[in-house]
C-alpha positions in Angstrom: 24.1 0.5 -48.5 22.1 -1.3 -51.6 18.9 -3.3 -51.8 20.9 -5.7 -54.1 23.3 -6.0 -51.1 24.6 -9.7 -50.7 21.7 -11.2 -48.6 23.6 -13.4 -46.4 25.4 -10.2 -45.5 21.9 -9.0 -44.2 21.0 -11.9 -42.1 24.3 -12.0 -40.8 23.7 -8.7 -39.3 20.4 -9.2 -38.0 21.8 -11.8 -35.9 24.8 -10.2 -34.9 22.4 -7.5 -33.6 19.6 -9.3 -32.1 22.2 -11.4 -30.2 24.3 -8.5 -29.0 20.9 -6.3 -27.6 19.1 -9.7 -26.5 16.2 -8.9 -28.7 14.1 -10.8 -31.3 15.6 -11.2 -34.9 12.4 -10.2 -36.5 12.5 -6.8 -34.8 15.8 -6.2 -36.3 14.5 -7.0 -39.5 11.8 -5.3 -39.4 13.9 -2.0 -38.5 16.1 -2.8 -41.7 12.9 -2.6 -43.7 11.6 0.5 -42.2 15.2 2.1 -42.6 14.6 0.7 -46.3 11.1 2.5 -46.7 12.5 5.9 -45.4 15.6 6.3 -47.6 13.4 5.0 -50.9 10.9 7.7 -49.9 14.0 10.4 -50.0 14.2 9.2 -53.8 10.7 8.8 -54.9 9.4 11.5 -52.7 8.1 11.7 -49.2 4.2 11.6 -50.7 5.0 8.1 -52.2 3.5 4.7 -50.4 6.5 2.4 -50.6 7.2 -1.0 -48.9 10.0 -3.1 -48.2 10.0 -6.7 -47.6 13.4 -9.0 -46.4 12.4 -12.5 -46.5 13.8 -13.9 -43.2 15.2 -17.0 -44.3 16.5 -16.3 -47.4 17.7 -12.3 -47.3 15.9 -11.8 -50.7 14.6 -7.9 -50.3 11.9 -6.7 -52.7 10.6 -3.3 -52.5 7.3 -2.1 -54.5 5.2 0.8 -54.6 1.8 1.2 -53.8 -0.8 3.3 -56.0 -4.3 3.9 -55.3 -7.0 3.1 -57.9 -9.0 6.1 -58.6 -11.7 7.6 -61.2 -9.8 11.3 -61.5 -5.9 11.2 -60.3 -5.4 14.0 -58.1 -2.0 12.6 -56.5 -0.1 11.3 -59.1 2.8 10.1 -57.0 0.0 8.3 -54.8 -2.6 7.6 -57.4 -3.4 5.8 -60.7 -6.7 5.8 -62.9 -9.2 2.7 -63.1 -8.4 2.1 -66.9 -4.3 2.2 -66.6 -4.9 -0.3 -63.7 -7.0 -2.6 -65.5 -4.2 -3.0 -68.0 -2.1 -4.7 -65.2 -5.1 -6.4 -63.5 -8.5 -6.9 -65.0 -10.1 -7.4 -61.9 -9.1 -4.1 -60.5 -11.7 -1.7 -59.1 -12.0 1.8 -57.9 -10.4 1.4 -54.1 -8.1 -1.3 -54.5 -4.3 -0.8 -54.4 -2.0 -1.5 -57.1 1.4 -2.7 -56.8 4.3 -1.7 -58.6 7.7 -3.3 -58.7 10.4 -0.8 -57.8 14.1 -2.0 -59.3 17.1 -2.3 -56.9 18.9 0.9 -56.0 21.7 2.3 -54.5 21.2 4.7 -51.6 23.9 7.9 -50.8 25.4 9.1 -48.1 22.8 10.9 -47.0 20.3 8.3 -47.2 22.2 5.4 -45.7 22.7 7.8 -42.3 19.1 8.4 -42.2 18.7 4.7 -42.6 21.0 4.2 -40.0 19.2 6.2 -37.6 15.9 4.5 -38.1 17.6 1.1 -37.2 19.2 2.4 -34.1 16.2 3.9 -32.7 13.9 1.0 -33.7 16.5 -1.5 -32.2 17.0 0.8 -29.3 13.1 0.9 -28.5 13.3 -3.1 -29.0 15.8 -3.4 -26.1 13.8 -1.2 -23.7 10.7 -3.0 -24.0 12.8 -6.4 -23.8 14.1 -4.7 -20.5 11.0 -3.6 -19.2 9.2 -6.8 -19.4 12.0 -8.9 -18.1 12.8 -6.9 -15.0 9.1 -6.5 -14.5 8.9 -9.7 -13.6 11.5 -9.9 -11.1 10.5 -7.1 -8.5 10.4 -8.6 -5.5 13.8 -10.2 -5.9 17.6 -9.6 -5.0 19.8 -9.0 -7.9 23.6 -8.4 -8.3 25.2 -6.1 -10.1 28.7 -3.8 -10.3 28.8 0.2 -10.0 29.1 1.6 -12.7 29.0 5.2 -11.6 27.8 7.6 -8.5 26.1 10.8 -9.2 24.7 13.3 -6.7 24.9 10.1 -4.0 22.6 8.0 -5.9 24.4 4.4 -7.3 24.2 3.5 -10.9 24.2 -0.2 -11.2 25.2 -2.7 -14.3 23.2 -5.6 -13.9 24.4 -7.1 -16.9 21.6 -6.7 -19.5 20.5 -3.1 -18.2 20.9 -0.3 -15.7 19.4 -0.1 -12.2 19.8 3.5 -9.9 19.9 2.7 -5.8 18.9 6.5 -4.5 20.4 7.8 -2.0 17.6 7.1 0.6 17.8 3.8 -0.3 21.2 3.3 0.6 22.4 2.2 4.2 23.6 5.2 6.1 27.4 5.7 5.7 27.5 2.9 3.2 30.1 3.7 0.5 30.4 2.9 -3.3 32.7 3.2 -5.9 33.1 2.6 -9.6 33.4 -1.5 -9.8 32.5 -2.4 -6.9 30.4 -5.4 -6.6 26.5 -4.8 -4.7 23.5 -6.8 -3.9 20.3 -5.1 -3.6 16.3 -5.6 -3.8 14.6 -4.6 -6.7 11.2 -3.0 -5.4 9.8 -1.0 -8.6 10.3 -0.9 -12.2 8.9 1.9 -14.1 8.4 2.8 -18.1 9.8 6.6 -18.7 11.0 8.8 -21.3 14.5 7.9 -21.1 13.6 4.2 -21.0 12.5 1.7 -18.1 14.1 2.8 -14.6 14.8 -0.1 -12.5 14.8 1.0 -8.5 16.8 -1.1 -6.0 17.1 -0.8 -2.5 19.1 -1.7 0.5 17.1 -0.5 3.0 13.8 -2.1 2.0 12.4 -4.7 4.7 12.0 -7.3 2.0 16.0 -7.2 1.2 16.2 -8.5 4.9 13.6 -11.3 4.2 15.2 -12.4 0.9 18.7 -12.5 2.7 17.4 -14.8 5.1 15.7 -17.1 2.5 18.9 -17.2 0.9 20.6 -18.3 4.2 18.0 -20.3 5.7 16.8 -23.4 3.9 13.9 -23.5 6.3 12.7 -20.5 5.1 13.3 -21.0 1.0 11.3 -24.5 1.5 8.5 -22.5 3.2 8.6 -24.1 6.8 9.5 -21.4 8.7 7.8 -18.2 7.8 8.8 -14.4 8.3 5.7 -12.7 9.6 7.0 -9.3 10.1 10.1 -7.0 9.9 11.0 -3.6 11.3 14.5 -2.1 10.2 16.6 1.0 11.4 18.8 0.2 8.5 22.6 0.3 9.2 21.6 0.2 12.8 19.2 -2.6 14.3 16.1 -4.7 12.7 13.6 -6.7 14.7 12.2 -10.0 12.4 9.6 -12.1 13.8 9.3 -15.8 12.4 7.0 -18.7 13.2 7.3 -22.3 12.2 4.8 -24.1 10.6 6.6 -27.9 11.8 6.9 -28.3 15.9 9.7 -29.4 15.7 11.6 -27.0 14.2 12.5 -23.5 16.6 12.3 -20.9 13.9 14.7 -18.7 15.9 17.5 -21.1 16.3 17.1 -22.1 13.0 17.7 -18.5 11.6 20.4 -17.9 13.9 22.1 -21.1 12.8 25.2 -23.1 14.1 27.2 -20.7 16.2 25.3 -17.6 14.9 26.4 -18.2 11.0 23.6 -17.8 9.2 22.3 -14.9 11.0 26.0 -13.4 10.8 26.1 -14.0 7.1 22.4 -11.6 6.6 24.6 -9.0 9.3 27.7 -8.7 7.0 25.8 -7.6 3.9 23.9 -5.0 5.9 27.1 -3.4 7.2 26.7 -4.7 10.8 22.8 -4.0 11.4 22.2 -5.8 14.6 19.2 -8.3 14.3 16.8 -9.3 16.9 15.3 -12.4 15.6 11.9 -13.2 17.9 9.4 -15.8 17.7 5.8 -14.5 16.2 2.6 -15.3 18.2 -1.3 -14.3 17.1 -1.4 -13.3 21.1 -0.7 -9.5 20.8 0.7 -9.2 24.6 3.1 -11.9 24.5 4.4 -10.7 21.1 4.9 -6.8 22.9 6.7 -8.6 25.4 8.6 -10.5 23.0 9.5 -7.4 21.0 10.6 -4.9 23.5 13.5 -7.5 24.4 16.0 -7.0 26.3 13.8 -4.9 28.5 11.4 -7.1 31.1 7.5 -6.3 31.0 5.6 -6.3 34.1 2.1 -5.3 32.6 0.4 -4.8 29.2 -3.0 -3.2 28.7 -4.2 -3.2 25.4 -6.9 -0.8 23.2 -8.0 -2.8 20.4 -10.2 -0.3 18.8 -7.4 2.2 18.6 -4.6 -0.7 18.4 -2.9 0.9 21.1 -0.8 -1.0 24.0 0.5 0.7 27.1 3.3 -1.1 28.6 4.4 -1.2 32.5 8.3 -1.8 33.0 10.2 -1.6 36.2 11.6 2.1 37.1 15.1 0.9 36.5 14.0 -0.9 32.8 12.2 2.4 31.1 15.8 3.6 29.2 16.2 0.1 28.1 12.8 -0.7 26.9 12.7 2.7 25.1 16.3 2.4 23.6 18.4 4.8 22.2 16.7 7.8 20.6 13.1 5.7 21.2 14.9 2.8 18.3 13.7 -0.3 20.6 9.8 0.5 21.3 9.9 2.4 17.5 11.1 -0.9 16.0 8.6 -3.3 18.3 5.5 -0.7 17.5 6.7 -1.4 13.3 7.0 -4.8 13.9 3.6 -5.1 15.6 1.6 -2.8 13.6 0.4 -1.1 16.8 1.3 1.9 18.8 3.0 1.6 22.1 3.3 3.7 25.1 5.9 2.8 27.8 5.2 3.7 31.4 7.0 3.1 34.9 5.5 1.3 37.5 5.7 4.8 39.0 4.3 6.6 36.2 1.1 4.3 36.2 0.5 4.2 39.9 0.4 7.8 40.4 -2.0 7.9 36.9 -4.1 5.3 38.9 -4.2 7.3 41.8 -5.2 10.3 39.6 -7.9 8.8 37.7 -8.9 7.5 41.0 -8.8 11.1 42.8 -11.1 12.7 39.7 -13.7 9.5 39.8 -14.1 10.5 43.3 -14.5 13.8 43.0 -16.8 13.4 39.7 -19.3 11.4 42.3 -19.3 13.7 45.1 -19.9 16.5 43.2 -22.9 14.7 41.0 -24.4 12.6 43.9 -23.9 14.9 46.3 -22.2 12.3 48.5 -19.4 12.3 51.3 -15.8 11.0 50.0 -16.0 7.7 51.6 -19.2 6.8 49.7 -17.4 8.6 46.7 -14.1 6.4 46.9 -15.8 3.0 47.8 -17.6 3.4 44.4 -14.6 4.3 42.2 -12.4 1.5 44.0 -15.3 -1.1 42.7 -14.5 0.2 39.0 -17.3 2.5 38.3 -16.0 5.2 35.7 -19.1 7.1 35.3 -22.4 8.4 36.3 -24.1 7.1 33.5 -22.9 3.7 34.5 -24.1 4.2 38.0 -27.6 5.0 36.6 -28.6 2.2 34.3 -26.7 -0.7 35.7 -28.7 -3.1 38.4 -29.3 -1.9 41.7 -27.9 -5.1 43.3 -24.4 -4.6 41.8 -24.4 -1.4 44.2 -25.9 -2.9 46.9 -23.7 -5.6 47.0 -20.8 -3.4 47.9 -19.9 -3.8 51.7 -21.6 -1.1 53.7 -24.2 -0.2 51.3 -27.8 -1.4 51.2 -30.7 -1.9 48.7 -32.1 1.5 49.8 -28.9 3.1 49.5 -28.2 1.8 46.0 -31.9 2.7 45.2 -30.9 6.7 46.5 -27.6 6.6 44.7 -29.5 5.7 41.4 -32.0 8.2 41.7 -29.2 11.3 42.1 -27.4 9.8 39.3 -30.7 10.0 37.0 -31.3 13.5 38.3 -27.7 14.5 37.7 -27.8 12.8 34.0 -31.6 14.7 33.3 -30.3 17.9 34.4 -26.9 17.6 32.4 -29.4 16.2 29.7 -31.2 19.5 29.9 -28.3 22.1 29.3 -27.2 20.0 26.2 -30.6 20.4 25.1 -30.9 24.0 25.1 -27.0 24.8 23.8 -28.7 21.8 20.7 -31.8 24.6 20.3 -29.1 27.1 20.1 -27.4 25.9 17.5 -30.3 24.8 15.4 -30.0 20.9 15.5 -33.4 19.6 14.7 -35.5 17.6 16.9 -36.0 14.9 14.5 -32.0 13.3 15.3 -33.4 12.2 18.6 -35.4 9.2 17.1 -32.1 8.1 15.7 -31.1 5.0 18.0 -27.7 5.8 20.3 -27.9 9.7 19.9 -27.9 11.9 23.0 -28.1 16.0 23.6 -24.5 15.8 24.4 -23.7 14.1 20.9 -26.2 16.6 19.2 -24.3 19.5 20.3 -21.2 18.2 19.0 -22.6 17.4 15.7 -24.5 21.0 16.0 -20.7 22.3 16.4 -19.7 20.6 13.2 -22.8 22.0 11.2 -24.6 18.7 11.5 -28.3 19.8 12.1 -30.2 17.3 10.0 -31.1 13.9 9.5 -29.9 14.4 5.9 -26.7 15.5 6.9 -26.1 13.0 9.4 -27.0 10.4 6.8 -23.9 12.3 4.6 -21.5 11.5 7.2 -19.3 8.6 7.4 -17.7 6.4 10.2 -14.6 8.0 9.9 -16.3 11.6 10.5 -17.7 10.5 13.6 -15.2 8.2 15.4 -12.1 9.6 13.6 -9.5 7.6 11.8 -5.8 6.6 12.1 -2.8 6.9 9.4 0.0 5.0 9.5 3.6 6.0 7.6 7.2 5.7 8.1 6.1 3.1 11.3 4.4 6.2 13.0 1.0 6.1 13.6 -1.2 9.5 13.5 -4.7 9.8 15.0 -7.2 12.0 13.5 -10.2 12.7 16.0 -13.8 12.7 14.8 -16.9 14.5 15.9 -17.7 11.8 18.7 -14.0 11.9 20.2 -15.1 12.4 23.9 -17.8 9.6 23.6 -17.8 5.9 23.7 -18.9 5.0 20.4 -17.1 2.1 18.2 -17.0 2.3 14.6 -20.0 -0.5 14.5 -21.9 1.6 16.4 -21.6 4.9 14.2 -22.2 2.8 10.9 -25.2 1.7 12.6 -26.4 5.3 13.3 -25.6 6.3 9.7 -27.4 3.9 8.1 -30.5 4.4 10.4 -30.3 8.4 9.6 -30.3 7.1 6.0 -33.4 5.2 6.0 -35.1 7.9 8.0 -33.9 10.6 5.0 -35.2 8.4 2.3 -32.2 7.4 0.8 -32.4 3.7 1.5 -35.4 1.1 2.6 -35.3 -0.9 5.9 -34.9 -3.6 3.6 -31.2 -2.3 2.4 -30.0 -2.2 6.0 -27.2 -5.1 6.3 -28.7 -8.5 7.9 -32.1 -7.8 6.9 -33.8 -10.5 4.5 -34.6 -9.8 1.2 -38.5 -9.7 0.5 -40.3 -12.4 -1.4 -41.6 -11.9 -4.8 -45.3 -13.1 -5.7 -44.4 -16.8 -6.1 -43.3 -16.9 -2.6 -39.6 -17.1 -3.9 -36.8 -14.6 -2.9 -35.7 -11.9 -5.0 -31.8 -11.9 -6.0 -30.0 -9.3 -4.6 -30.3 -7.3 -7.9 -33.8 -7.6 -8.4 -34.5 -6.4 -4.6 -32.4 -3.3 -5.2 
């Protein structure tokens, strides 16, 4: 390999490599320049500063050495004195660099091999950068490829301009691929790694199904029909909720297609995975009824704060609602994003009877009334002694068989019971060392202070440092299942908003913030009567 090699040949090599590797031609030329510089340093010395330039139009190659102009020469291979430099360039000064052209040279076998390695490495790096940039922009797309090899259950796919991997857990169960098989998959991630960019494909991702429907259903591609949610048990069953932006188009019918042609095309790609297509609605109760099909639903009870749904079904429909190994209810829960509890009508009746008995017993013991009075109160929907103590007297007096005197007596007994309970909790609070000042925070009572004391929250400062999650708990959703973590106030009917308000009040009393900083407060006015900006107020 020689610097004086045929100019046209150099450019032809650069063009051929650029086309083959799908990279920029200038990247190849720069790699050649770097390779020549490295080879030249092997001849003139590694410490020598050498530059090579290849003209991308003509292929002409120039090589020169850079020499730093100094007062006293310490490195002859890299430096030249000012006197000599001015013989070459009268304007030269200390700190400048003098360029000294070098003659064409022939590279030996070792130098040529070294140059080749530099070019190969540079081209490989450029190819990796190109592949990363190309496929990063394609995350969320479906790609077609050919199986190149299978390693420990992972499928390596040739995409034509790069390799991708489908990990074993991203394959549909019982799916088998061999060398040369055509495969279609969803790009869900592209990462830079030491061995180059890694493209990760999936055939189990919910969006893989969404993209397949987009290819088969023109209305989805055009945006007339929207896929709102998907839940999959890959290879077995899936549920998909769709809605239409055009009232004249049935979203379910459009996805099914004539004689099921559209949905069957998706089913075939997913190895026979059964797909339930349901219409989406913003009414959660109606949505859960559709999601649990083919089971019939008798009753739906929502707990919006906990995002939990209690569904009552006829006794003979229980197994159908739950599904094989819980599949039907699990997919419905994933589709909606809420937890679903399934009860039979008999189980619900037994539970209601148990709750009725517990409330009746509570009223008998707390209010010292007979069983009939306690049952009347429970049947009217009263669930706690607190409710009886603070409700309007006429609501109790309106119960058949009750009068104002009876209502007043019941409320007096309820208040006495609560005062007695409160005194017991207050004694426990003092034993735990919880400060009296916490009583000044609206919403806190003695029972709550005992619960706080057990968690070592004993002062206003301690309480001010809490988060709402610490008090009311939180939920975490993973793999379609929701796990509930209880907070300190798990036994009290405190909402997240109420907990946040209590914490903010504690922070005001602790001096961490001012009352003006509380949400909803107006900003104070400045001396001119104009309001401060938020930054000025803080």
